[in-house]
Structure formats: C-alpha cells, structure tokens
N, C-alpha and C positions, 0 to 999 in steps of 0.2 A: 503494499500500499504506499503510495506516494506521502511524502512529507505533508505536503498541503491538504491531503485529504484526511490524515491523521490528526493534523490541527484542527481542521473543520469539525471532526467528529468529536473531539476534545471539547471545542468552544461549545458546541450543541448540548454535549452532555452537561457541562458547567452550568449553561444557560438555564437547562432544565432543572437543575439541582436546586439553582439559585430562585428559580420562580416558584418550586416546590416549598422551600423554605420560607419565601415571603407569604405564600398562601397559608402555610402553617401558622404564621403570626397574625392572624386575624380573630378579633373576638366578635362574635354575633350578639348583638344586644338589640333589645327591645324598647320601643318607645310607645308612650300613650299620651293623649292630651290630659295635662295636669298643670294648666297654667297657674303662676307665670313660671314655673320651674321647668315644665315641659309644654312645648307649644307646637301642635301639628296644624300647618295651614293648609291651603288648598293644593291639591297634587301632592300631599302627604309630605310636604316640605316640612322639615323639623328644626327647631332652635331652642334655646334655652340654656341655662348654666348647668344643668346636670349633664347635658350632651357634651357641653366643652370642658368640664371638669374630668369626665372619664377619657376623652381622646386625648387629653393633655397627659392625664397619668399613664393611659396605656402607652402612649408614644414615648414616654421615657423609657420603656422597657422594650421598644422596637417592634410595639403592636400598633395595629390601626383597627378602628371599630367599623363594623358594618352593620348598619341600623335595619330595623324592621319595625313598622307600626302595626301593634297588635293588642287586642283587649286583654286586660291583666289576667282573667281567668286562663287564657291560652298561654300567656306568658309563665304563669307560674306552674302549669302543667310541663312545660317545655324545660323549664328550670329542673324539675323533678327528673325528666328523662334524659337531660343533658342536650337536648335539641337546640337550646339556646345557652349562651355563656353567661351574660349578665342582662339583669333587669334593674334599672334605677329605681329608688324609693319602694323598697320591699320593707314591710314592717316586720320587725324582729319577733317572732314568737316560738315558743318551745316546739310545737308541731313541724315548723318549717326548718328547724336545725337539722332534721333528719337528711335533708337534701339541699339545704344553702349554706354556703360559707358567706357571712355577713361582712363586707367591706365597709368599714368606717366603724363609727359614724363620722361624717364629715360635719356634723353639727347636731344641734337639737332644735325642735321647734315646737311652739304651743298648738298642738292639734286637738282641740275639743270636738268631741262628739256631739253634734247638735240634731235636733229632730225637726223636720218639716211637717207643718201642719196648714190646714186651711186658715185664712185670717179671721182673726176673732176667736180662734181656738189655741191660742197661746198658752192658757191657763189650764188646759186639759192634760198637760204633762207638766207637773210641777217636782215631781220625784221620781225615782228608780222604779218605785212600786207601781205607779200609775201605768207604765207599760204594759203591765200583766192584763189589763183590760182591753188592750188594743191589738190591732194587726200592724205589725212593723214591716216595712218593705227594707230589704238588705241587698246588697250586691253580691253577688256569687264569688266565692273565695277571698272574700276581704275581712281582714281582721279589725275589729273595732275595739273592744275592750273587754277585761274579764270583770264581772262574771257574765256580761251580756252574751258573748260569743257562745257559751255552753250552757247557757239558762233555758231549759227546756220548757219552763213555765210561761215564755213569752212566745205568743205566735208569730212566727216570721215567714214571710214569703220573699223568694229571691227573684232577681232578675240579672241579666248579663252585664248591663252597663247602665250609665246614668239616664240615656236617652230612654231605654225600656222601663226604667224606675219612674222616670218622670211620666211618662204616658200611663202607665198603671195607676200611679197617685191621681194624675188627672181624671181617670175613669173611675176612682173610687175604689180600687180594687183593695187598697189598705188605707188605714188612719192616718200614718205617719211614716217618714222615710227617716232612717239613721244615716248620717252623712258624715263622713270623714274629710271630705273635700267639698265644703260648702259652695266655693267659688265656682266650681265646676259645675255644680248643679244649677246655680244661678244663671250660667251661660246657657245650659239647656233648655231651661224654663223660659227665658228671654226668647230663645230661637223658635219655641212652640207657641209664643205670644200668650203664656199664662201667667197672670199677675196675681190670682187668688191664693197667695201663699205667704207663710209668715215662719217664724222659728219658735218652737216651745220654750217656754220658761226654763225648763230643764235642761241641762247640758252636763256632759261628762267632761272634767277638766284632765287633760294630761300632757304630758311633755315626751315627745317620741323622738328617737335618734333617728337621722336621716342616712339609711344605709344603701347601698347597693347590693343585690343579690348576685353571688357567684355560684353557678351550679356545681354541686360536688361530683357530678357526673360529666363535667365539661372536659374536653381533652386539655384544657388549660388550667385545670384545678390546681395544679402544682405553683401557678404564678400567685396565688393568693397572698403568701406572705410579703413578697416584694411589693404587689400592688398596693396591698392594705397600707403598708407602711408609706408609700408615696402619697396616698390619700390623706393619711392623717397628718403628713407632714405640709402637705397643701393647705390643710384646715389651719393647722397650729401657726403656719407662717403668714396667712392672711390672703394666700393666693385664691382659695375658694371664695372669700368675701369680694375679692376684686373681681373674679368672673361673673359672681352675681350682679356686682354694680354695672358690669358691661351691658347687662340687659335691663337695667332700672329696677332691679329687683331687690327685696330685703334678704340679706345674706342669714344663712342659720347661725344661732348664737355657737361660740367657738366651743370646741371641746374643753371640758374641766369647768365651764361656767355654770 
C-alpha cells in the first residue's frame, strides 16, 4: 500500500475516532416552560438561566448539552431509564434518590405551595385540614410537600400538565389546584382567557434547593462529582447570580444562606 494511501486511511480512522469521542461528550438534557428560569418560545426556542448555567458548567469538562423540550412526567421517566442525562429543577425527594443524583443545589428558593380557587372562595381553605373536604387537582409526578403527597385522606385527581389542570379546573372537575409554580399557571389561565380565579388563604411555606437531576443510569453518571463541584463553585463565586442577572431574573439565594 502506498504511503499516501496509508496516511489517508490513518487520517480517516483518526477523524472517526475524534468524531466518536466528541459524540460521547454530549449531555442529553430536557427543558420545559418554567418562566423566568426556563423559557420556551415559539418553535421550541429555549432560553433562561438554568440553560446557561448547565451549558457553562458542562463546557468546563469538555461536554456540550443537547436540549429537548418535554413534559416533566416524561423527563422523570427518562431519568429513571437513563434515556435522558440531566433535567433542571428536579425537587429532591427520597423516592427519586433511587435513580437520580442531585447536582447542587445552586441555591435555595422560597417555593410556597398555593391553592387555586374560584374568586370569592379564598376562605374555603384556611388550614391543611380543609383540603380533606375537597377534590384537589395535582400535576402528574410532581412533588409538593409532606404529608400532602402521601395523604390518602385527600381526594386528588391528576393531570399531565398545567394546561390540562387549568381546563379541568375551569370545567369544574375539582375544587382547587395545588400549585408549585404559580406564575406558570397564571400564564396558562391568561391564555385561556379565564379570570375567575384567586388563591386560597392557606399556603404551605417551604424553602427548596434548586437542583439539576442527573440520571444514575446515564452513560455519563461518573461525571457527577466533577460537574457537581463546578456547579457549587459557580454558585459560591456569584457566577450563578450573574447568569440569572443576564436574563433580568432574581438569582436563587446562595448556598449556606
């Protein structure tokens, strides 16, 4: 075989090997509309600080992020099977520890659970016990708070997403809707032109960590210690707050506060 042919074959093999290595350093990540942290615009164009933070952290380890827009129940299922590597804003629960490594937290946020009711019915829910006489709409696979999540004495009906929750509430399928993301539901209701709603007097106050979920079944599961250390350092150094500021959003409170 001539020298030129040998060199050509060598370069082809080297190129293919380099391409395979590059493809191996891709994190498949899911996105969903949770403004202002995660924004999905027309054509599934995505933006927001949680996108920028993960891309910057992954880039420090030679990885790039490949995004997909998907509803959270699907993302959670795919974290469990390893079909997706990373999902932003996964609430840390004991049940999810079986298949998720929690990256972070990059900060803490006050995320009160509130309850949507019709106007004039704000006083219908003043205490936790009042929920037991009502039918409560909840989003599939969403963690709210203990003991609510496991309380079998409260009648709950599930829907796949905010849009279906809103439609079922408008149609009278349930008395109230438990909300972790009040702003997201407000946007859906506005889009449906529905204004006959308010928030009940009762709310469950909580502070939750802002975590990314990394699948324990991901082919990149071994990246966890290094990627976690990078995210924590970005939070402590103020880089996370700076990326939030670029989007005009309020940064999460720093680690340790």
